[in-house]
Backbone as a chain_set.jsonl record, in Angstrom:
{"seq": "XXXXXXXXXXXXXXXXXXXXXXXXXXXXXXXXXXXXXXXXXXXXXXXXXXXXXXXXXXXXXXXXXXXXXXXXXXXXXXXXXXXXXXXXXXXXXXXXXXXXXXXXXXXXXXXXXXXXXXXXXXXXXXXXXXXXXXXXXXXXXXXXXXXXXXXXXXXXXXXXXXXXXXXXXXXXXXXXXXXXXXXXXXXXXXXXXXXXXXXXXXXXXXXXXXXXXXXXXX", "coords": {"N": [[-2.379, 11.439, -8.749], [-0.645, 8.38, -9.073], [-0.09, 5.671, -7.037], [2.548, 3.614, -6.012], [1.31, 0.773, -5.574], [-1.154, 0.902, -7.492], [-3.316, 2.15, -6.425], [-4.546, 5.598, -6.115], [-3.57, 8.944, -5.276], [-3.989, 12.238, -3.86], [-2.047, 15.278, -5.2], [-0.032, 17.783, -3.885], [0.762, 20.278, -5.339], [2.028, 22.539, -4.224], [3.282, 22.154, -2.03], [4.868, 19.942, -2.369], [3.68, 17.742, -1.659], [1.982, 14.257, -1.018], [-1.414, 13.499, -0.156], [-1.402, 10.746, 0.407], [0.937, 7.757, 0.822], [3.19, 7.436, -1.957], [4.132, 5.357, -2.176], [2.173, 3.579, -2.207], [-0.719, 3.941, -1.64], [-2.934, 2.4, -0.461], [-1.986, 0.421, 0.419], [-0.151, 1.461, 2.301], [-2.263, 2.685, 4.022], [-3.515, 0.262, 5.279], [-1.437, -1.274, 6.484], [-0.412, 1.014, 8.491], [-3.018, 1.92, 9.605], [-4.943, -0.149, 10.174], [-3.81, -2.835, 10.283], [-1.446, -2.044, 12.803], [-3.379, -0.442, 14.173], [-6.477, -0.636, 14.283], [-6.391, -3.651, 14.337], [-5.391, -4.341, 16.819], [-6.723, -3.36, 18.534], [-8.817, -5.456, 20.867], [-11.113, -7.316, 19.731], [-13.469, -7.869, 21.308], [-14.229, -5.308, 22.494], [-17.119, -3.348, 22.628], [-18.898, -1.56, 20.186], [-17.351, 0.33, 18.734], [-15.128, 3.268, 19.118], [-13.599, 5.482, 17.022], [-11.531, 8.189, 16.214], [-10.517, 10.04, 13.425], [-7.626, 11.914, 12.481], [-7.692, 13.89, 9.902], [-9.431, 13.449, 7.822], [-9.691, 13.791, 4.966], [-9.184, 12.052, 1.861], [-10.926, 10.012, 2.437], [-10.029, 7.683, 2.461], [-8.978, 5.911, 4.605], [-11.629, 5.818, 6.267], [-13.141, 4.374, 4.553], [-11.563, 1.907, 4.129], [-11.938, 0.893, 6.894], [-14.533, 0.967, 7.336], [-15.026, -1.387, 5.596], [-13.838, -3.38, 6.663], [-15.231, -3.536, 9.148], [-17.594, -4.779, 8.508], [-16.487, -7.071, 7.604], [-15.704, -8.241, 9.756], [-17.827, -8.317, 11.263], [-18.004, -6.367, 12.976], [-19.156, -3.557, 15.287], [-18.717, 0.067, 14.54], [-17.95, 3.253, 15.283], [-17.182, 6.207, 13.865], [-15.358, 8.924, 13.615], [-14.649, 11.643, 11.389], [-12.493, 14.063, 11.13], [-11.642, 17.005, 9.153], [-9.839, 19.866, 8.193], [-9.937, 21.088, 5.767], [-11.834, 20.393, 3.203], [-11.677, 17.705, 0.976], [-12.541, 18.316, -2.742], [-15.56, 17.661, -4.514], [-14.97, 16.715, -7.033], [-12.202, 16.283, -6.927], [-12.713, 13.807, -5.644], [-13.659, 12.529, -7.318], [-11.877, 11.434, -9.135], [-10.481, 9.439, -7.732], [-9.424, 6.062, -7.286], [-10.054, 4.22, -5.333], [-12.456, 2.619, -4.648], [-12.825, 0.571, -7.112], [-10.109, -0.386, -6.719], [-9.811, -1.731, -4.485], [-11.759, -4.035, -4.53], [-13.889, -4.835, -3.666], [-17.352, -5.523, -3.373], [-19.041, -3.953, -2.46], [-17.811, -1.485, -2.052], [-17.614, 1.192, -3.683], [-20.34, 1.873, -3.445], [-20.27, 2.669, -0.639], [-18.236, 4.371, -0.455], [-19.056, 6.647, -2.292], [-21.347, 7.343, -0.687], [-20.244, 7.847, 1.549], [-19.008, 10.479, 0.644], [-20.94, 11.705, -0.22], [-22.526, 12.591, 1.954], [-23.684, 14.734, 3.926], [-21.762, 17.237, 6.14], [-21.163, 17.427, 9.347], [-23.466, 15.656, 9.938], [-24.804, 12.659, 11.257], [-24.114, 9.452, 9.808], [-25.545, 6.706, 8.537], [-23.372, 4.018, 7.162], [-23.43, 1.505, 6.698], [-24.797, -1.2, 8.562], [-23.217, -1.872, 10.612], [-21.394, 0.626, 10.83], [-21.073, 3.68, 11.37], [-20.734, 6.952, 10.73], [-19.62, 10.094, 11.001], [-18.39, 13.584, 9.798], [-16.402, 15.936, 10.536], [-16.032, 19.306, 10.072], [-13.46, 21.234, 10.831], [-10.652, 22.957, 12.234], [-7.788, 21.165, 13.785], [-7.043, 21.857, 16.068], [-9.121, 22.81, 17.701], [-10.506, 20.57, 18.482], [-12.204, 19.199, 21.287], [-13.05, 16.721, 22.702], [-13.355, 14.314, 25.158], [-11.816, 11.611, 26.743], [-13.235, 9.713, 25.045], [-12.606, 8.179, 22.886], [-11.496, 4.913, 21.543], [-9.622, 4.669, 19.883], [-7.175, 6.231, 17.497], [-6.511, 7.584, 14.544], [-3.929, 9.109, 13.53], [-3.456, 11.113, 10.731], [-2.538, 13.079, 9.974], [-0.902, 15.831, 7.486], [2.194, 15.66, 6.754], [4.851, 16.459, 9.339], [7.084, 18.243, 7.859], [5.732, 19.828, 6.402], [3.905, 21.047, 8.005], [3.963, 21.68, 10.643], [3.268, 22.899, 13.1], [0.735, 20.951, 13.62], [1.978, 18.851, 15.019], [2.843, 19.209, 17.406], [3.371, 19.293, 21.048], [1.112, 20.703, 22.134], [-1.249, 19.611, 20.27], [-1.056, 16.777, 20.446], [-1.493, 16.535, 23.239], [-4.294, 17.241, 23.092], [-4.942, 14.868, 21.686], [-4.44, 12.742, 23.569], [-6.25, 13.814, 25.588], [-8.64, 12.988, 24.549], [-8.883, 10.264, 24.238], [-10.098, 7.156, 25.823], [-9.273, 5.705, 28.741], [-6.581, 3.4, 28.029], [-6.551, 3.864, 25.373], [-5.696, 3.736, 21.9], [-3.208, 5.575, 20.037], [-2.202, 5.865, 16.248], [0.152, 6.388, 13.713], [1.795, 7.253, 10.836], [4.292, 8.468, 10.983], [7.427, 8.928, 12.433], [9.395, 10.566, 13.52], [11.926, 11.842, 15.681], [11.153, 13.766, 17.177], [8.513, 14.056, 17.241], [7.61, 11.625, 18.592], [8.56, 12.454, 20.955], [7.025, 14.48, 21.523], [4.864, 13.113, 21.926], [5.184, 11.39, 24.602], [5.838, 13.758, 25.965], [3.087, 14.446, 26.824], [2.115, 12.292, 28.162], [1.896, 9.625, 26.968], [2.897, 6.316, 26.156], [4.599, 5.241, 24.308], [5.569, 3.181, 21.043], [7.922, 1.958, 18.86], [7.158, 0.83, 15.648], [7.36, -1.467, 12.883], [7.384, 0.061, 9.432], [5.333, 1.1, 7.084], [5.567, -0.148, 3.405], [7.984, 1.552, 1.933], [9.045, 3.174, 4.458], [10.817, 2.498, 7.401], [10.046, 2.888, 9.793], [7.201, 3.408, 12.041], [4.687, 5.321, 14.202], [3.377, 3.663, 17.457], [1.006, 5.218, 20.111], [0.358, 4.899, 22.987], [-2.479, 5.456, 25.816], [-1.928, 5.385, 29.233], [-3.416, 5.455, 32.019]], "CA": [[-1.429, 10.684, -9.466], [-0.936, 7.005, -9.392], [0.984, 5.264, -6.442], [2.753, 2.198, -6.183], [0.091, -0.202, -5.607], [-2.031, 1.128, -8.332], [-4.39, 3.262, -6.241], [-4.425, 6.813, -6.601], [-3.807, 9.843, -4.197], [-4.053, 13.831, -4.61], [-0.544, 15.596, -5.288], [-0.434, 19.236, -3.787], [1.913, 20.879, -6.041], [2.622, 23.928, -3.562], [4.042, 21.535, -0.616], [5.247, 18.908, -2.88], [3.058, 16.554, -0.641], [0.443, 13.779, -1.368], [-2.094, 12.642, 0.908], [-0.815, 9.072, 0.977], [2.259, 7.563, 0.336], [3.841, 7.383, -3.282], [4.745, 3.766, -2.514], [1.391, 2.865, -2.111], [-1.905, 4.847, -0.769], [-3.835, 1.481, 0.198], [-0.842, -0.652, 1.461], [-0.007, 2.0, 3.803], [-3.575, 2.88, 5.039], [-3.964, -0.944, 5.938], [-0.429, -1.437, 7.562], [-0.429, 1.623, 9.701], [-4.472, 2.064, 10.626], [-5.968, -1.767, 10.341], [-2.675, -4.002, 10.942], [-1.129, -1.614, 13.666], [-4.398, 0.062, 15.001], [-7.692, -1.464, 14.508], [-6.469, -5.084, 14.899], [-4.554, -4.108, 18.149], [-7.863, -3.029, 19.606], [-9.272, -6.226, 21.378], [-12.241, -7.493, 19.147], [-14.474, -7.601, 22.26], [-14.636, -3.948, 22.625], [-18.514, -3.085, 22.017], [-19.08, -0.15, 19.524], [-15.592, 0.958, 18.873], [-14.665, 4.798, 18.785], [-12.757, 5.396, 16.036], [-11.21, 9.518, 15.548], [-9.277, 10.209, 12.225], [-7.201, 13.175, 12.406], [-7.11, 14.482, 8.722], [-10.291, 12.758, 7.061], [-9.23, 13.783, 3.404], [-9.784, 11.446, 0.6], [-12.002, 9.426, 2.66], [-9.595, 6.162, 2.092], [-8.968, 5.332, 6.12], [-12.455, 5.607, 6.616], [-13.253, 3.235, 3.82], [-11.037, 0.588, 4.839], [-11.999, 0.847, 8.194], [-16.057, 0.572, 6.947], [-14.926, -2.782, 4.897], [-13.332, -4.354, 7.748], [-16.348, -3.277, 10.055], [-18.482, -5.497, 7.542], [-16.051, -8.293, 7.406], [-15.5, -8.515, 11.032], [-18.958, -7.696, 12.211], [-17.505, -5.303, 14.136], [-19.737, -2.006, 15.537], [-17.545, 1.031, 14.555], [-18.809, 4.951, 15.25], [-16.091, 6.767, 13.0], [-15.808, 10.646, 13.354], [-13.399, 12.346, 10.616], [-12.157, 15.73, 11.331], [-10.908, 17.802, 8.406], [-10.298, 21.378, 8.138], [-10.089, 21.509, 4.219], [-12.594, 19.102, 2.666], [-11.369, 17.765, -0.651], [-13.695, 18.818, -3.347], [-15.975, 16.495, -5.378], [-13.975, 16.973, -8.299], [-10.979, 15.432, -6.68], [-12.997, 12.424, -5.059], [-14.256, 11.657, -8.467], [-10.554, 10.682, -9.47], [-9.607, 8.468, -6.828], [-9.988, 4.87, -7.643], [-10.152, 3.499, -4.238], [-13.144, 1.425, -4.737], [-12.221, -0.49, -7.964], [-8.951, -1.061, -6.424], [-9.948, -2.575, -3.378], [-12.382, -5.123, -5.256], [-14.957, -5.557, -2.897], [-18.547, -5.496, -4.022], [-19.934, -2.589, -1.909], [-16.745, -0.333, -1.599], [-17.889, 2.036, -4.413], [-21.4, 2.482, -2.853], [-19.823, 2.975, 0.656], [-17.523, 5.284, -0.832], [-19.775, 7.381, -2.675], [-22.298, 7.601, 0.646], [-19.369, 8.908, 2.754], [-18.394, 11.835, 0.472], [-22.056, 12.763, -0.554], [-23.403, 12.837, 3.284], [-23.604, 16.328, 4.716], [-20.71, 17.449, 7.128], [-21.645, 17.521, 10.759], [-24.418, 14.875, 10.393], [-24.337, 11.242, 11.353], [-24.5, 8.531, 8.439], [-25.3, 5.079, 8.67], [-23.119, 3.506, 5.993], [-24.056, 0.137, 6.886], [-25.345, -1.971, 9.784], [-22.134, -2.139, 11.571], [-20.453, 1.485, 10.538], [-21.637, 5.31, 11.566], [-19.509, 8.147, 10.321], [-19.815, 11.49, 11.023], [-17.187, 13.962, 9.567], [-16.687, 17.297, 11.391], [-15.009, 20.24, 9.247], [-12.839, 22.164, 11.987], [-9.389, 22.657, 12.888], [-7.448, 20.007, 14.817], [-7.053, 22.743, 17.664], [-10.346, 22.993, 18.246], [-11.248, 19.074, 19.22], [-12.428, 19.105, 22.698], [-13.589, 15.388, 23.152], [-12.767, 14.035, 26.314], [-12.221, 10.159, 27.424], [-14.44, 9.289, 24.166], [-12.125, 7.404, 21.551], [-10.814, 3.883, 21.758], [-8.745, 4.304, 18.699], [-7.0, 7.489, 16.68], [-5.725, 7.369, 13.346], [-3.442, 10.436, 13.493], [-2.751, 11.304, 9.554], [-2.294, 14.633, 8.942], [0.187, 16.109, 6.583], [3.774, 15.326, 7.677], [6.083, 17.739, 10.095], [8.019, 19.082, 7.184], [4.935, 21.042, 5.889], [2.523, 21.301, 8.745], [4.854, 21.435, 11.708], [2.363, 22.876, 14.089], [0.125, 19.538, 13.683], [2.944, 17.402, 15.525], [3.65, 19.895, 18.571], [2.752, 19.026, 22.67], [-0.288, 20.963, 22.19], [-2.189, 18.726, 19.365], [-0.843, 15.448, 21.237], [-2.496, 16.887, 24.651], [-5.988, 16.852, 22.931], [-5.408, 13.645, 21.448], [-4.395, 12.36, 24.804], [-7.458, 13.965, 26.625], [-9.697, 12.463, 23.441], [-8.766, 8.672, 24.126], [-10.285, 6.406, 26.789], [-8.002, 4.909, 29.204], [-5.996, 2.363, 27.371], [-6.882, 4.026, 23.981], [-4.561, 4.104, 21.317], [-2.818, 6.694, 18.705], [-1.681, 5.342, 15.526], [0.453, 7.133, 12.751], [2.898, 6.631, 9.864], [5.383, 9.243, 11.622], [8.55, 8.299, 13.221], [10.228, 11.475, 13.891], [12.035, 11.336, 17.284], [10.469, 14.92, 17.523], [6.978, 13.422, 17.252], [7.705, 10.691, 19.426], [9.182, 13.105, 22.284], [5.831, 15.181, 21.805], [4.072, 12.053, 22.427], [5.829, 11.059, 25.711], [5.832, 14.819, 26.981], [1.749, 14.41, 27.574], [1.76, 11.091, 28.741], [1.748, 8.414, 26.135], [3.468, 5.036, 26.148], [5.107, 5.008, 22.462], [6.173, 2.188, 20.574], [8.307, 2.231, 17.418], [6.907, -0.273, 14.767], [7.881, -1.645, 11.209], [6.9, 1.137, 8.859], [4.711, 0.365, 6.108], [6.326, 0.393, 2.359], [8.898, 2.998, 2.189], [9.101, 3.943, 5.815], [11.134, 1.968, 8.044], [9.258, 3.134, 11.562], [5.702, 4.346, 12.225], [4.642, 4.938, 16.008], [1.985, 3.801, 18.277], [1.083, 5.608, 21.342], [-0.801, 4.195, 24.249], [-2.859, 6.35, 26.96], [-2.144, 4.894, 30.607], [-3.595, 6.526, 33.568]], "C": [[-1.345, 9.009, -8.597], [0.255, 6.251, -8.128], [1.333, 3.85, -6.853], [2.471, 0.808, -6.366], [-0.818, -0.298, -6.413], [-3.167, 2.101, -8.207], [-3.893, 4.619, -6.335], [-3.94, 7.813, -5.566], [-3.945, 11.277, -4.866], [-2.598, 14.255, -4.096], [-0.977, 17.052, -4.703], [1.003, 19.995, -4.096], [3.154, 21.739, -5.077], [3.436, 23.564, -2.26], [4.88, 20.673, -1.127], [5.04, 17.461, -1.904], [1.945, 15.784, -1.016], [-0.221, 13.328, 0.11], [-2.117, 11.626, 1.254], [0.133, 8.851, 0.543], [2.228, 7.34, -1.184], [4.526, 5.886, -3.046], [3.674, 2.818, -2.261], [0.005, 2.968, -1.137], [-2.503, 3.589, 0.222], [-2.745, 0.496, 1.007], [-0.555, -0.068, 2.493], [-0.983, 2.327, 4.527], [-3.733, 1.172, 5.957], [-2.971, -1.306, 6.702], [-0.876, -0.56, 8.79], [-1.838, 1.56, 10.471], [-5.033, 0.8, 10.913], [-4.838, -2.518, 10.939], [-2.246, -3.369, 12.342], [-2.417, -0.835, 14.684], [-5.121, -0.552, 15.219], [-7.374, -3.028, 15.239], [-5.515, -5.232, 16.246], [-5.572, -4.204, 19.308], [-8.666, -4.707, 19.898], [-10.944, -6.42, 20.515], [-13.427, -7.941, 20.126], [-14.556, -6.644, 22.772], [-15.867, -3.784, 22.037], [-18.185, -1.378, 21.244], [-17.998, 0.846, 19.613], [-15.574, 2.151, 18.444], [-14.179, 5.208, 18.185], [-12.559, 7.202, 16.059], [-10.298, 9.456, 14.276], [-8.947, 11.581, 12.311], [-6.78, 13.363, 10.952], [-8.207, 13.249, 8.065], [-9.667, 12.612, 5.399], [-9.713, 13.121, 2.429], [-10.832, 10.432, 1.364], [-11.362, 7.728, 2.628], [-9.496, 5.048, 3.463], [-10.297, 5.021, 6.647], [-13.228, 4.421, 6.146], [-12.759, 1.942, 4.085], [-11.58, 0.082, 5.953], [-13.387, 0.147, 8.023], [-16.02, -0.965, 6.604], [-14.752, -3.637, 5.865], [-14.401, -4.296, 8.995], [-17.524, -4.441, 9.616], [-17.9, -6.863, 7.593], [-15.852, -9.015, 8.655], [-16.616, -8.789, 12.113], [-18.829, -7.28, 13.363], [-18.278, -3.967, 14.485], [-18.191, -1.056, 15.469], [-18.323, 2.142, 14.648], [-17.454, 5.555, 15.063], [-16.794, 8.3, 13.073], [-14.639, 10.818, 12.65], [-13.019, 13.396, 10.951], [-11.142, 16.202, 10.112], [-10.955, 19.059, 8.198], [-10.256, 22.035, 6.637], [-10.721, 20.418, 3.43], [-12.169, 19.176, 1.412], [-12.738, 17.594, -1.301], [-14.466, 17.522, -4.361], [-15.573, 15.982, -6.365], [-12.76, 15.965, -8.213], [-11.316, 14.104, -6.322], [-13.422, 11.511, -6.304], [-12.904, 10.981, -9.166], [-10.063, 9.833, -8.834], [-10.585, 6.853, -7.236], [-9.977, 3.727, -6.53], [-11.22, 2.027, -4.06], [-13.296, 0.191, -5.809], [-10.973, -1.201, -7.281], [-8.888, -1.99, -5.064], [-10.759, -3.539, -3.456], [-13.148, -5.49, -4.139], [-16.246, -4.943, -3.192], [-19.16, -4.379, -3.751], [-19.058, -1.634, -1.588], [-17.419, 1.082, -2.323], [-19.308, 2.429, -3.861], [-20.86, 3.109, -1.265], [-19.434, 4.522, 0.615], [-18.319, 6.673, -1.301], [-20.897, 8.073, -1.727], [-21.453, 8.63, 1.445], [-19.253, 10.198, 2.18], [-19.642, 12.853, 0.066], [-22.643, 13.155, 0.73], [-22.796, 14.254, 3.758], [-22.395, 16.233, 5.915], [-21.51, 17.598, 8.382], [-23.093, 16.628, 11.252], [-23.792, 13.3, 10.166], [-25.057, 10.41, 10.121], [-24.255, 7.246, 8.887], [-24.92, 4.456, 7.303], [-23.667, 2.121, 5.845], [-24.319, -0.221, 8.206], [-24.181, -1.571, 11.041], [-20.669, -0.829, 11.848], [-21.347, 2.801, 10.39], [-20.739, 5.965, 11.257], [-20.385, 9.421, 10.806], [-18.84, 12.292, 10.959], [-17.693, 15.677, 10.06], [-15.432, 18.31, 10.627], [-14.665, 21.156, 10.562], [-11.342, 21.699, 11.875], [-8.909, 21.962, 13.749], [-7.146, 20.653, 16.057], [-7.93, 22.815, 18.272], [-11.225, 21.713, 18.561], [-10.988, 18.993, 20.461], [-12.642, 17.817, 23.192], [-12.91, 15.079, 24.228], [-12.895, 12.586, 26.604], [-13.464, 9.645, 26.431], [-14.199, 7.996, 23.252], [-11.371, 6.231, 22.121], [-9.442, 4.011, 20.837], [-8.381, 5.603, 18.229], [-6.253, 6.914, 15.635], [-5.609, 8.699, 12.857], [-2.599, 10.55, 11.952], [-2.874, 12.405, 9.152], [-1.123, 14.542, 8.243], [1.622, 15.989, 7.595], [4.05, 16.859, 8.383], [6.404, 18.53, 9.173], [7.115, 20.016, 6.306], [3.576, 21.614, 6.607], [3.207, 21.266, 10.187], [3.783, 21.566, 13.236], [1.462, 21.614, 14.681], [0.713, 19.032, 14.576], [3.285, 17.914, 16.676], [2.678, 19.001, 19.93], [1.099, 19.006, 22.411], [-1.487, 20.406, 21.628], [-2.08, 17.539, 20.014], [-1.389, 15.687, 22.511], [-4.053, 16.327, 24.354], [-5.881, 15.8, 22.617], [-5.386, 12.766, 22.577], [-5.744, 12.097, 25.398], [-8.483, 12.954, 25.877], [-10.025, 10.842, 23.705], [-9.457, 8.453, 25.683], [-8.853, 6.18, 27.399], [-7.617, 3.799, 28.477], [-6.189, 2.557, 26.104], [-5.554, 3.983, 23.234], [-4.151, 5.193, 20.028], [-1.994, 5.658, 17.925], [-1.17, 6.169, 14.434], [1.41, 6.822, 11.916], [4.325, 7.521, 10.503], [6.171, 8.395, 12.471], [9.719, 9.045, 13.954], [10.599, 11.293, 15.362], [11.453, 12.758, 17.876], [8.791, 14.849, 17.918], [6.777, 12.693, 18.316], [8.079, 11.357, 20.953], [7.987, 13.975, 23.055], [4.912, 14.202, 22.501], [4.32, 11.863, 24.08], [5.524, 12.275, 26.888], [4.476, 14.481, 27.699], [1.44, 13.203, 27.907], [1.57, 9.847, 28.082], [3.148, 7.682, 26.371], [3.824, 4.947, 24.755], [6.402, 3.819, 21.916], [6.867, 2.547, 19.06], [7.878, 0.9, 16.715], [7.384, -0.195, 13.334], [6.72, -0.628, 10.729], [5.542, 0.168, 7.84], [5.611, 0.623, 4.406], [6.887, 1.534, 2.091], [9.226, 3.762, 3.103], [9.703, 2.691, 6.832], [10.429, 2.105, 9.589], [7.938, 3.523, 11.146], [5.628, 4.082, 13.885], [3.357, 4.5, 16.346], [2.087, 4.203, 19.524], [0.147, 5.013, 22.344], [-0.852, 5.195, 25.558], [-3.039, 5.238, 28.11], [-2.222, 5.678, 31.313], [-4.581, 5.822, 34.468]], "O": [[-2.024, 8.715, -7.613], [1.452, 6.338, -8.399], [0.761, 3.115, -7.658], [3.065, -0.057, -7.011], [-1.49, -1.329, -6.4], [-3.798, 2.684, -9.089], [-2.714, 4.746, -6.666], [-3.92, 7.137, -4.538], [-4.001, 11.481, -6.079], [-2.041, 13.866, -3.07], [-2.093, 17.501, -4.964], [1.972, 20.21, -3.368], [4.385, 21.716, -5.078], [4.08, 24.363, -1.579], [5.846, 20.464, -0.393], [5.807, 16.557, -1.571], [0.921, 16.382, -1.349], [0.336, 12.945, 1.138], [-2.709, 11.288, 2.279], [0.532, 9.666, -0.289], [1.131, 7.037, -1.653], [5.393, 5.438, -3.796], [3.865, 1.612, -2.108], [-0.248, 2.262, -0.161], [-2.551, 3.718, 1.445], [-2.903, -0.011, 2.118], [-0.582, -0.637, 3.584], [-0.792, 2.328, 5.743], [-4.037, 1.094, 7.147], [-3.348, -1.75, 7.787], [-1.463, -0.984, 9.786], [-1.921, 1.245, 11.658], [-5.641, 0.688, 11.977], [-4.933, -2.833, 12.125], [-2.626, -4.077, 13.274], [-2.246, -0.738, 15.899], [-4.997, -1.267, 16.213], [-7.871, -3.48, 16.271], [-4.996, -6.308, 16.543], [-5.511, -4.736, 20.416], [-9.15, -5.14, 18.852], [-11.841, -5.618, 20.774], [-14.407, -8.416, 19.553], [-15.071, -6.804, 23.879], [-15.883, -4.051, 20.835], [-17.51, -0.428, 21.642], [-17.833, 1.834, 20.329], [-16.005, 2.3, 17.301], [-13.799, 6.112, 18.93], [-13.666, 7.711, 15.885], [-9.32, 8.71, 14.295], [-9.834, 12.431, 12.235], [-5.624, 13.057, 10.659], [-7.721, 12.14, 7.841], [-9.302, 11.584, 4.829], [-10.784, 13.54, 1.99], [-11.709, 10.045, 0.591], [-12.089, 6.742, 2.748], [-9.786, 3.852, 3.468], [-10.367, 4.077, 7.433], [-13.821, 3.63, 6.879], [-13.497, 0.97, 4.25], [-11.725, -1.136, 6.056], [-13.548, -1.007, 8.422], [-16.788, -1.751, 7.16], [-15.467, -4.635, 5.96], [-14.266, -5.181, 9.84], [-18.273, -4.896, 10.481], [-18.674, -7.819, 7.626], [-15.823, -10.245, 8.682], [-16.532, -9.235, 13.257], [-19.308, -7.617, 14.445], [-17.882, -3.079, 13.73], [-17.097, -1.257, 15.996], [-19.429, 2.093, 14.108], [-16.617, 5.463, 15.961], [-17.913, 8.748, 12.822], [-13.607, 10.293, 13.067], [-14.138, 13.822, 11.238], [-9.972, 15.82, 10.105], [-12.065, 19.551, 7.994], [-10.486, 23.217, 6.384], [-9.988, 19.52, 3.017], [-12.16, 20.197, 0.725], [-13.733, 17.042, -0.831], [-13.816, 16.586, -4.826], [-15.785, 14.799, -6.633], [-12.404, 15.131, -9.045], [-10.509, 13.203, -6.548], [-13.516, 10.285, -6.364], [-13.069, 9.91, -9.75], [-9.06, 9.306, -9.314], [-11.785, 6.624, -7.39], [-9.903, 2.528, -6.799], [-10.976, 0.912, -3.6], [-13.757, -0.911, -5.51], [-10.848, -2.425, -7.292], [-8.002, -2.792, -4.768], [-10.727, -4.225, -2.434], [-12.958, -6.617, -3.682], [-16.225, -3.715, -3.268], [-19.795, -3.771, -4.613], [-19.468, -0.81, -0.77], [-17.728, 2.011, -1.576], [-19.396, 3.657, -3.846], [-21.3, 4.218, -0.963], [-19.905, 5.491, 1.209], [-18.158, 7.703, -0.646], [-21.302, 9.21, -1.968], [-21.744, 9.755, 1.852], [-19.353, 11.15, 2.953], [-19.636, 14.081, -0.009], [-23.35, 14.16, 0.655], [-21.627, 14.621, 3.874], [-22.196, 15.175, 6.512], [-22.678, 17.955, 8.231], [-23.681, 16.719, 12.33], [-22.907, 12.846, 9.44], [-26.163, 10.613, 9.62], [-23.257, 6.75, 9.408], [-25.753, 4.316, 6.408], [-24.307, 1.753, 4.86], [-23.998, 0.613, 9.053], [-24.417, -1.069, 12.14], [-19.622, -0.939, 12.484], [-22.17, 2.965, 9.49], [-19.645, 5.489, 11.561], [-21.607, 9.534, 10.908], [-18.056, 12.133, 11.894], [-18.745, 16.312, 9.988], [-14.223, 18.079, 10.64], [-15.551, 21.711, 11.211], [-10.893, 20.593, 11.571], [-9.569, 21.99, 14.788], [-6.999, 19.977, 17.075], [-7.804, 22.9, 19.493], [-12.421, 21.777, 18.843], [-9.859, 18.77, 20.899], [-12.36, 17.76, 24.389], [-11.783, 15.564, 24.329], [-14.052, 12.185, 26.737], [-14.519, 9.232, 26.913], [-15.001, 7.12, 22.927], [-10.643, 6.425, 23.094], [-8.377, 3.473, 21.139], [-9.275, 6.409, 18.487], [-5.496, 5.95, 15.753], [-6.402, 9.361, 12.187], [-1.42, 10.211, 11.849], [-3.294, 12.723, 8.039], [-0.383, 13.558, 8.246], [1.851, 16.202, 8.785], [3.621, 17.971, 8.074], [6.108, 19.703, 9.4], [7.623, 20.866, 5.574], [2.631, 22.267, 6.165], [2.583, 20.487, 10.908], [3.587, 20.722, 14.111], [1.433, 21.302, 15.871], [-0.114, 18.513, 15.326], [4.111, 17.222, 17.271], [1.66, 18.322, 19.798], [0.241, 18.123, 22.419], [-2.585, 20.544, 22.167], [-3.193, 17.07, 20.251], [-1.895, 14.644, 22.926], [-4.746, 15.491, 24.934], [-6.771, 15.151, 23.165], [-6.317, 11.964, 22.639], [-6.308, 11.035, 25.664], [-9.115, 12.152, 26.565], [-11.096, 10.286, 23.462], [-9.403, 9.312, 26.563], [-7.741, 6.35, 26.899], [-8.582, 3.069, 28.251], [-6.058, 1.546, 25.415], [-4.475, 4.157, 23.8], [-4.976, 5.473, 19.159], [-1.288, 4.805, 18.462], [-2.08, 6.873, 13.997], [2.062, 5.867, 12.339], [5.414, 6.967, 10.361], [5.777, 7.406, 13.09], [10.618, 8.582, 14.655], [9.852, 10.745, 16.172], [11.309, 12.817, 19.097], [8.135, 15.509, 18.725], [5.836, 12.977, 19.057], [7.857, 10.722, 21.984], [7.811, 14.202, 24.252], [4.291, 14.485, 23.525], [3.416, 12.315, 24.783], [5.178, 12.131, 28.06], [4.482, 14.248, 28.907], [0.225, 13.011, 27.956], [1.027, 8.957, 28.737], [4.211, 8.223, 26.676], [2.966, 4.396, 24.065], [7.582, 3.671, 22.235], [6.341, 3.324, 18.263], [8.271, -0.143, 17.238], [7.718, 0.823, 12.729], [5.616, -0.444, 11.24], [5.082, -0.969, 7.942], [6.287, 1.649, 4.319], [6.199, 2.552, 2.021], [9.657, 4.895, 2.888], [8.857, 1.818, 7.031], [10.456, 1.154, 10.37], [7.654, 3.913, 10.014], [6.138, 3.215, 14.594], [2.349, 4.83, 15.722], [3.018, 3.786, 20.213], [-0.998, 4.734, 21.99], [0.109, 5.638, 26.187], [-3.933, 4.392, 28.097], [-1.414, 6.594, 31.467], [-4.882, 6.311, 35.557]]}, "num_chains": 1, "name": "protein.A"}
């Protein structure tokens, strides 16, 4: 389906849920994950390590890849996905053309054509690995500076927004590491606080009043 900013997303009719906001897939991704996430991490951080919870369509990885190029910033990106999107679905997405970047299409194709569980060098500043597994199987410790938490909403998958998952996120982050998500529910904020995060309510993307950013302090 086409969203409000002209970019596309995948609609799941059984759940009445989309991979990205109907108010603008690209706008939402830039606001939540670049403006409130990547731009919040000091540019002096060398070899920034990012974990994405819900690789999905690859949109968040693509815009981060473009930012790594534009900012001349090295990023090591890990995208975790339990149910990979099919190549047929990928071909229907228009992110490469909508982003209007000379290399976007080539980067996007390389990301999706590459094998899972193998590191892919997309360009000199951006390395990607896609891991096919359920989120509760994540066992990384003190490894990431930033987490993009882009799981399907709590309305359809409440088990992904519970204390047990956020404990794994907390453990996966380095000290002062940051998690950003489009979600703003009180139950989500409390689950984050229960595992030790300091949580901020921030201005949300188009169509949402608020979003959350959580910081690990220990």
